[in-house]
N, C-alpha and C positions, 0 to 999 in steps of 0.2 A: 528166581528160577535159573537164570543164567549161571550164577554163581554155583548152585548145585550141580548142573550139568557139567560145567567146567571140572569141578572137583572130582566127579565121578569119572569123567573122561581121562583126567591125569592120574588118579591114583585109586579108583575103584569106589564101590559102594561103602566100604568100611570107613573110608577116609571123609566121607560126606556126613560128618556130624553136624548138628545144628550150630555147635560153637564154630566150626571151620567155616560153615556157610555164612554165618553172621560175621565173622571176621573178614571173610572176603568181600562182603557188600558194605562193610563199615556200620552196620546197624548192631544194635543190641539183640542178643539171642532171643529174648523175649518178644521182640518185634515181629519175628517170624511167626509166632503163634497168633498174632493178630489177623494174619491173612490165611494160615493154613492150620489145620487141627493137629497136624503131626508132620514129622520129617516125611514119613511115607506119603502123605497126601501132597506135600510139596513136590517130591520126586515124580509122582504120578501126574500132577499138574504140568510139570515141565515137559514130560514125555508127550502128553497130550498136545501141548502147545507146539513142540517141535513137529509132531506129526501133521498138525493142522498147518503150519507154515510151509512144510515141504509139499503137502498136498495143494495149497493154494498157488505156490510157484510153478509146480510141475503141471497142474491141470490148465493154468493160464498159458503154457507153452504148447500144450498138446492139442486143445481145442477139439472140434468134432468135424471140421471142414476138410482136412487134409485126408489123404488116402490112409488106409489102415497101417501100411508099412511106415509112412512117415509119421503117424501118430505113435506108433510103437518106438520107432527111433527117437522121437521128441521125448517121449515118456523116459526111456532110458537116459538120454543125454540130460534131460532136466534134473532127474535124480543124481546123476553124476556130477554135474555142475553145482548143484545146491551143496552136495555133501563135500566136494573138493574145496569149496569155498570156506566150509565150516566143518573140518575134520573133527573137532571135539564134539560136535552134535552128532556126527555120525557115530563115533566111538560110544558117546553116551547112549544112543539109541541102541546099538548092538548089545552093551552091557545091560541095559534095562530089559531088552527083549530075553535075555538069558537068566534074568533074576526072577525071584519070587514075587516081586512087585508086578510083573507083567500079568500074572494071574489075577492079581486084584484089580488091575486096570481093565481087564476083560477083553483087550483087544479092539475096543471101539475106535480108538485113535488111528489104528492101522487099517481099519475097515474101508475107509473112504478112499485110500490108496489102492487097496485091493479092488474095490468096486470100479475104479477108474480103469485099471489094467484089464479086469474082467470085461468091461464095456467094449474095450479095443478087441480083445480076443473074441467076444460074441459077435461084434460087427464083421470080424475077419472071417469067422466061421460061416456067417450068413452070406458072405460074398464069395465064399469058396477060396479065400487067400490063406486061411489058417486051418491047419489040421483039426479034424473032428475028434479031439481027444479031451479028456476031462480038464477043466481049467487048472486044477491043482497041478497036473502034470505039466501043462505049458508054462504056469508061473514058475515052476522049479528051473526051468531054462532061463528065465528072465533075471532073477534076483542073484543066484550064486556068482555069476562072473562079475556082476557089479560089486557085490559085497567083497569078494576075494580081492578085486582089484583096488578097492578103497582101503582095505586092511593093508595091502602091500604099499600104498602110498603113505600110510602111517609108519611104515618101517623104512622109509626112504626111497622107495622106488618111484621113478618117474615114468609115466606112460606117454608115448608119442600119439599124435592125432591119428596116425596110421594104425596103431595098436588098438586104440579106443574104437575106431571104426570097424577093426576086424572082430572085436568082441560083440559090438552090436549086430554086425551081419551074422556072426555065429548065433546069436540069440534069435534073430529073426529066421535064420535057416531051420532051426530047431522047431519053429512055429509054422513055417510056410509049407504049403501044399507042393 
């Protein structure tokens, strides 16, 4: 699965042939079919595993005991740190989300992360710390700066801690009452 992710991140879905994936892993092409019924099944499994790994790392960092603001910050930073340490995984996830395969996957892998963010939003709305807007609107202020900044890292931009903090603060201010 990792070989498939890396190939997609480097050269796109067209380059992720079973022959290229097998070559990258050092396995025979037929061996892939022992584990996955198709290349699409392999790519979907890789996406699901990526999202499960991200969710586990991020949810471990956010917990439920901190303040709503601290949990939102930890969620943002957790995703930031996870993807900064594995930019090919970020690029794969972005390309997967924009592909026809994402409709086959059905979004189940992404739902756990969204549920976690929504629980922070709901807790913040219940405590009066977060605006009483639809969750979709609030989520729209969480992901775009994160994604944009990660894309810019892929293009060689380096972000200072001050700039990262400012982005997190801006996302929080979009949520805060």
